[in-house]
C-alpha positions, 0 to 999 in steps of 0.5 A: 200718801204724800203732801206737796207744795200748794198748787196754783188755781189752774192745777185744781179742778173740782170733779162733779157727779150728777150736778154736785162737786165731790172732790178735787183733782190736783195735777202738778205734771203729766205724771204727778197728780193727786185726787182728793175726796172731801170729808163727807157730811155726817149722815146716819144713812151712810155706809156701815164701818165694816165690810159685811159683803165678802163678794169681790167688787166689780172690775175697776172698783176699790173700797176706802175708809174715811178718817171717821171710819166710813167706807166708800167706793171709787171706780178708777176708770170713771172716777165715780164714787158712792157710799153704797157697795156697787154690784156687778149689774150696777150701771152707776153709783146710786148715791154720790158722795155729799158735795162740800163746795159747788164752786168750780175753783172754790176758795174754801177747802173742806172742813175736815183736817184730813183728806183721803188721797186715792191717787198719789205720786208714782215713785217708779219711772215710766216708760224707761229702761235702765241699763248700767244706770243709764235710762233709755226709752222702752221699745215702742214707747214715745216718738222715734228718735232721729239719728244725729247724722242721718246721712252718715254712719257716724260714731255718734249715733251707734254706740249708746248701748253696752256690749256683752261678751258671748257668755253675758258675764261682762260688758263694755260700753259703746265708748270703749268699743270706739276706743278699742278701735283707735288702739287697734288702728294704732297697733295695725299701723305699727305692724305696717311699719314693721312690714316696710322695715322687713321690705327694707332689709330685703332690699338692703340685702339684695343690693349688697348681694348684687354689688358683691356679684358685680365684683366677681372675677368669673370670666374676667379674661374674656376679650374683644367686644364680648368681653366689653359686653360681659364687663358692662353686664357686671357693671349693670349689677353694681348700678342696680344695687345702687338703685335698690339701696336708694330705694331702701333708704327712701322707704325708710325716710318716706314710708317706715318712719312716718308710719312709726312717728304718726301719733306717738306715745302722746296719742295713747295718753290722749285716749286715756284722757278721753276714757277717764273723762267719760268714765268719770261721768258714768261714775257720776251717773251711777252715783246720781242713780243710786241717790234717786233710788235711795230717795224713792225708797225714802219717799215710799217709807214716808208715804207708808208711815203717813198711811199708818198714822192715818189708819191709827187716826181712824181707830182713835182720834187724839191730839197726839195722832193729829200732830203725828200726821202733821209731822209725817206729812211734812216728812213726806213732802220733804221726801218728795222734794228730795226725790225731785231734786235727785232726779234733776241732778241725775238728768243734768249729769246724764245730759252732760254725759250725752254731750261729751259722748257726742263730741268725743265720738265725733273727735275719734271719728275724725282721728280715724279718718286722719289715720286712714288717709295718712296710711293711704298717702304713704302706701301710695308713696311706696308704690311710686318708689316701687315704680321708679325702682323697677320698671319691669315689675310695674304690672305687679304694682299697678293693681296695688296702686289702683286699690290704694286710689280707691281707699274710702274712709267713709266706706270703711267706717260704714262697714265697721259700724255695721259690724260693731255698733252697740245701739242707736237709741240714745238715753233719755231723762228720768221722769217721776 
């Protein structure tokens, strides 16, 4: 049972049966409606106060008792109502409830102070799946969600769900998967710089050994034209050593150093800011969700309390009981308002989290493209320097150069997203 704020005329409909009005249907929204039976006229031929027939009711029928202790029956499918107990062979009620007002939008409410409410506020969300305090539509319910960027394998479309470990004991959010991708990229970039550093050390050692060998006194006494050729050969080793030393210097300044300095320590700090911001919003969601669940329980308790007091009234009518019902109705109304307020606050927080998820994931996507293009640029510089250093070994470098030309950040992102995506169904607002 629940008492709500007064409805507008457009939200009220008198339901009729066999030409007579017999109750009100008040619809506040698609999922929130009340069905109210007016107080029946006192008739000596009304149904007895006790249920003497213990046989089960036909499908779709339920029995109720008015505040005066009169039993009546309602068909939940057809909305038909009767004083007489329906049988399995009954096509329709033999006698509907006595009407109180025949006006389609009557201004006069039923004379009784109490109404029997057979359809009340649902206190459970419909068509929703809750995962870690985030509400998603149930599979197959409602219209299919469209991708935000349907022509791209964008981060903003595929990381809404959480990922569980193989043992299903812990899980990480889709946003954390994106952050881990960035941190992994930073680590791989560092490892590439270390690789180039090792290559530089080899070049420096090679240049040192070539220079040392060029000064060797072996066969220094050779004379004539052969002696001149031999001297030139040793000199060429010295020149080659200079080339490799120059190559190692350029590798350091044009490849290794840019790889090391690209997005320094501040990059991790920026990622932590993103992480903390999204995590804070998720904490707010959890808090809002807890408030909603608490408000749901409070509303259910208030409804139950109102129902108990109404049943007490059926047993013994007194001024105290009437006053208790009024208080219980006010508390039930307040609980309903509190629930709606909590749901609104939750939806506002989820909307803010959704917007931040989209904008931040697209920023991370942009950063990943920049990282790949930066590395591509400097690795191509490596192959260029390698060409300049050793023309003889160009055939060994050409395949590397060709592959670097074909590097495609969009293709890399597509492959990675296909393998690591956590879910493309976006969250939806909670409903009551």
